[in-house]
C-alpha positions in Angstrom: 0.0 0.0 0.0 2.9 2.4 0.9 4.5 1.7 -2.5 1.2 2.3 -4.3 0.8 5.7 -2.6 4.4 6.6 -3.5 3.9 5.7 -7.1 0.7 7.7 -7.3 2.5 10.7 -5.8 5.3 10.4 -8.3 2.9 10.2 -11.2 1.0 13.3 -9.9 4.3 15.2 -9.6 5.3 14.2 -13.2 1.9 15.5 -14.5 2.3 18.8 -12.6 5.7 19.3 -14.2 4.4 18.5 -17.7 1.5 20.8 -17.4 3.4 23.7 -15.7 3.9 26.8 -17.9 7.4 27.6 -19.2 9.6 29.4 -16.7 9.8 33.1 -16.7 13.5 32.7 -16.6 13.7 30.9 -19.9 16.6 32.6 -21.7 16.4 30.8 -25.0 14.6 33.8 -26.4 17.0 36.3 -24.8 16.4 38.4 -21.7 12.7 38.6 -20.8 10.9 41.5 -22.5 13.6 42.0 -25.1 12.1 42.5 -28.6 13.3 40.2 -31.4 12.3 38.9 -34.8 11.8 35.3 -35.8 13.3 34.3 -39.1 13.0 31.3 -41.3 13.8 30.5 -44.9 14.6 34.2 -45.5 11.3 35.5 -44.1 10.1 37.0 -40.8 7.1 35.9 -38.7 4.5 38.7 -38.6 0.9 39.5 -37.9 -1.0 40.5 -41.0 -0.8 44.3 -40.7 -4.5 45.2 -41.7 -5.7 42.7 -39.1 -3.2 43.6 -36.4 -5.8 44.9 -33.9 -8.2 41.9 -34.4 -8.5 38.9 -32.2 -7.7 35.9 -34.4 -5.5 38.0 -36.8 -3.7 36.0 -39.5 0.0 35.1 -38.7 2.2 34.8 -41.8 5.6 35.3 -43.2 6.8 38.6 -44.7 9.9 40.4 -46.0 12.0 41.3 -42.9 11.8 45.0 -42.1 11.7 45.1 -38.3 8.4 47.0 -38.1 6.4 46.5 -34.9 4.0 43.9 -36.4 7.1 41.7 -37.0 8.5 42.0 -33.5 7.9 39.6 -30.6 8.9 39.3 -27.0 8.9 36.3 -24.7 6.6 36.5 -21.7 6.3 33.4 -19.4 6.4 31.0 -22.3 4.2 33.1 -24.6 5.3 35.0 -27.7 3.7 38.5 -27.6 3.5 40.6 -30.8 5.0 44.0 -30.5 2.2 45.8 -32.5 -0.9 44.3 -31.0 0.2 42.9 -27.6 -1.6 39.6 -28.6 -0.1 36.2 -28.3 0.9 33.6 -30.9 -1.8 30.9 -30.6 -2.7 27.6 -32.2 -6.4 27.6 -33.1 -8.0 25.4 -30.3 -10.2 23.1 -32.5 -7.1 22.3 -34.7 -4.9 21.3 -31.8 -3.5 17.7 -32.2 -3.8 17.9 -36.0 -1.2 18.5 -38.6 -1.8 21.8 -40.5 -3.3 23.6 -37.5 -4.1 27.3 -38.1 -1.9 29.8 -36.2 -3.2 33.2 -35.2 -2.7 36.1 -32.8 -5.3 36.4 -30.0 -5.6 37.9 -26.5 -3.0 36.4 -24.3 -4.0 33.7 -21.8 -2.4 30.8 -19.9 -3.7 28.2 -22.3 -1.2 25.6 -23.5 -1.9 26.4 -27.1 0.0 29.7 -26.4 3.0 28.1 -24.7 6.1 27.9 -26.9 9.6 26.7 -26.4 12.7 26.7 -28.6 14.0 23.2 -29.1 17.1 23.0 -31.3 15.9 25.8 -33.5 12.3 24.5 -33.7 9.3 26.4 -32.1 7.3 23.7 -30.3 3.8 24.4 -28.9 3.0 22.7 -25.6 -0.6 21.8 -26.4 0.3 19.0 -28.9 4.2 19.1 -29.1 4.0 20.1 -32.8 6.3 22.5 -34.5 5.7 25.9 -36.2 6.5 25.7 -39.9 6.5 27.8 -43.0 4.1 26.8 -45.7 3.3 28.1 -49.2 6.7 29.5 -50.0 6.4 28.4 -53.6 2.9 29.9 -54.0 2.4 33.1 -56.0 0.2 34.5 -53.3 1.8 37.2 -51.1 2.5 36.5 -47.5 3.3 32.8 -47.1 1.5 31.3 -44.1 2.6 29.3 -41.1 1.0 26.2 -39.5 1.9 23.6 -37.0 3.1 20.1 -38.1 4.7 17.1 -36.6 8.3 18.1 -35.8 10.7 16.8 -38.5 13.7 19.1 -38.3 13.3 20.3 -41.9 14.4 23.7 -43.0 10.8 25.1 -43.0 10.6 24.3 -39.2 13.9 25.9 -38.2 13.7 29.4 -36.7 16.4 31.9 -35.9 16.0 34.6 -33.3 17.5 38.0 -34.2 17.7 40.8 -31.7 16.6 44.2 -32.9 19.3 46.8 -33.3 19.8 49.1 -30.3 17.8 52.3 -30.5 19.7 55.3 -31.8 21.5 57.4 -29.3 19.5 60.6 -28.3 20.8 63.8 -29.8 23.4 65.7 -27.8 22.1 68.2 -25.3 22.1 71.8 -26.5 25.1 73.8 -25.2 24.4 75.6 -21.9 23.1 79.2 -22.3 24.5 82.2 -20.7 24.1 82.5 -16.9 23.6 85.6 -14.7 25.3 85.7 -11.3 25.8 88.4 -8.7 29.5 89.0 -7.9 30.6 90.9 -4.8 32.3 94.2 -5.6 32.8 95.9 -2.2 30.8 99.0 -1.2 29.3 100.9 -4.1 27.7 104.3 -3.5 26.6 105.5 -7.0 25.8 104.4 -10.5 29.0 106.2 -11.7 31.1 104.2 -9.2 29.3 100.9 -10.3 30.0 101.8 -14.0 33.7 102.0 -13.1 34.1 98.9 -11.0 31.5 96.4 -12.2 33.0 95.7 -15.7 36.3 94.7 -14.1 34.5 92.7 -11.3 32.5 90.7 -14.0 35.5 90.0 -16.2 35.7 87.6 -18.2 32.0 88.0 -18.2 30.1 91.2 -18.9 28.2 93.6 -16.6 24.5 93.7 -17.3 24.1 97.3 -15.8 22.6 96.1 -12.5 24.0 96.5 -9.0 22.6 96.4 -5.5 23.9 97.0 -2.0 23.7 94.0 0.2 25.3 95.3 3.4 25.0 99.1 3.6 28.3 100.8 3.6 30.2 97.5 3.4 29.2 95.3 0.4 27.4 95.6 -3.0 27.1 93.1 -5.8 27.2 93.6 -9.6 25.0 91.6 -12.0 27.4 89.7 -14.2 26.5 87.6 -17.4 28.8 84.7 -18.2 28.5 83.1 -21.6 28.8 79.4 -22.0 32.2 78.4 -23.2 32.3 77.9 -26.9 33.1 74.4 -28.2 36.7 74.3 -29.3 36.6 74.2 -33.1 38.2 71.2 -34.7 41.3 72.4 -36.4 41.6 71.1 -39.9 44.6 68.9 -40.5 47.4 70.9 -42.1 47.7 70.4 -45.8 50.4 67.9 -46.8 53.7 69.6 -47.8 53.9 70.0 -51.6 55.7 67.2 -53.4 59.3 68.1 -53.9 60.3 68.7 -57.5 64.0 68.8 -56.9 64.6 65.4 -58.5 61.9 65.6 -61.2 62.4 66.3 -64.8 61.2 69.5 -66.3 57.5 69.7 -66.7 56.3 68.6 -70.2 54.8 72.0 -71.1 57.9 74.0 -70.1 60.1 71.5 -71.9 58.1 72.0 -75.1 58.6 75.8 -74.8 62.3 75.2 -74.3 62.6 73.1 -77.5 60.7 75.8 -79.5 63.0 78.5 -78.1 66.2 76.5 -79.0 64.9 75.7 -82.4 64.3 79.4 -83.2 68.0 80.3 -82.4 69.8 81.1 -85.6 73.2 79.7 -84.4 73.8 76.5 -82.5 76.2 78.3 -80.1 73.4 80.6 -78.9 71.1 77.6 -78.4 73.7 75.8 -76.3 74.2 78.9 -74.1 70.4 79.1 -73.6 70.4 75.3 -72.7 73.3 75.8 -70.3 71.4 78.6 -68.5 68.2 76.6 -68.3 70.0 73.5 -67.0 71.2 75.4 -63.9 67.6 75.3 -62.5 66.0 72.2 -64.1 66.6 68.5 -64.6 65.9 66.4 -67.7 64.9 62.8 -68.5 66.8 60.7 -71.1 63.9 61.0 -73.4 64.0 64.8 -73.1 67.7 64.9 -73.9 67.0 62.7 -76.9 64.6 65.4 -78.1 67.1 68.1 -77.5 69.5 66.3 -79.8 67.0 66.8 -82.7 67.6 70.6 -82.3 71.3 70.1 -83.1 72.3 68.8 -86.5 76.0 68.2 -85.9 77.5 65.6 -83.6 79.8 68.1 -82.0 76.9 70.2 -80.9 75.1 67.1 -79.5 78.2 66.2 -77.6 78.1 69.7 -76.0 74.4 69.3 -75.2 75.1 65.9 -73.6 77.9 67.5 -71.5 75.5 70.2 -70.3 72.6 67.9 -69.5 74.3 64.7 -68.3 74.8 66.0 -64.6 71.1 67.0 -64.6 69.7 63.6 -65.7 67.0 62.1 -63.5 67.4 58.6 -64.9 71.1 58.4 -65.6 71.1 54.6 -65.5 69.4 54.8 -68.9 71.8 57.3 -70.4 73.5 54.7 -72.6 70.4 54.9 -74.8 71.7 58.3 -76.0 74.7 56.7 -77.8 72.4 55.9 -80.8 72.1 59.6 -81.5 75.7 59.7 -82.7 76.6 58.7 -86.2 80.4 58.5 -86.2 82.4 56.1 -84.0 84.7 58.9 -82.7 81.6 60.8 -81.5 80.2 57.7 -79.9 83.5 57.1 -78.1 83.5 60.6 -76.7 79.9 60.2 -75.6 80.7 56.8 -74.0 83.6 58.3 -72.0 81.2 61.0 -70.7 78.7 58.4 -69.6 81.3 56.3 -67.9 82.4 59.1 -65.7 81.3 58.8 -62.0 78.0 60.6 -61.6 78.4 63.5 -59.2 76.1 66.0 -57.6 74.2 67.8 -60.3 75.4 71.3 -60.8 
């Protein structure tokens, strides 16, 4: 008899545990009261927006946008919609059947409103069936949801996504000017106040008011103090200009130089002009090759090479200039120039 009573008590306790609502401390849905969205197969669970304030509103899937009718919060095992405050519910007459209708109705403690998250599946306590998406291939807008025997398939798997934190409030406006009475010693007339109060109020300003607080001993000036201005952000200093000390003469200026040299009647004058320009400018091998076109004779080209060689920016390629000389004797002189150690450009 004792064992029978014990067995009956154990069975009663088991039934009580099975029928108890989900704990308020259930954290599978995040902290209690925290809004979230429920996602599956690229859609979000929502209450049909035109029906949102109706008991028995259609529950469906929609394109995720985080609006209130798509938000939910967990409350003692129930899933409460953020727009209507109604709970996700399995239609009572359908409980125990595959394909049961799911709706949003006034919240209660009924087991058809008790949900738990089990390995990504939303399981309703009334019949241990799972919430699943249906009609995803249909041309109708708003695919629906239903409950069905749990099978772990993709349409029954749900992901909880917390909503982004609300935007930070705008910064408080800067404090306005404040007026404060500042002691100024004894003041006996407006003229004396006009002399002393501006200095007493510095760095603020005197507002023209004064009053005696202790006759013959103390007066105060009305001072206005402006709120400190925000320190302006100083723009970053511009980067220093790129140095041109080792760059060849700009293309436009070099074209002008070639025209100037070409207009000289005598090669000697052109060479003097080139020598003057070379004091302040550098040249590339390609530019020197173009300068050679101004001078018809090899001797003048040798002189132009002598002037420009210390000013070359790419002296390692200077051997290419040997092809501008026709006679071997001229090539030999040019080669000796090129083989000299390169020094500091003059």
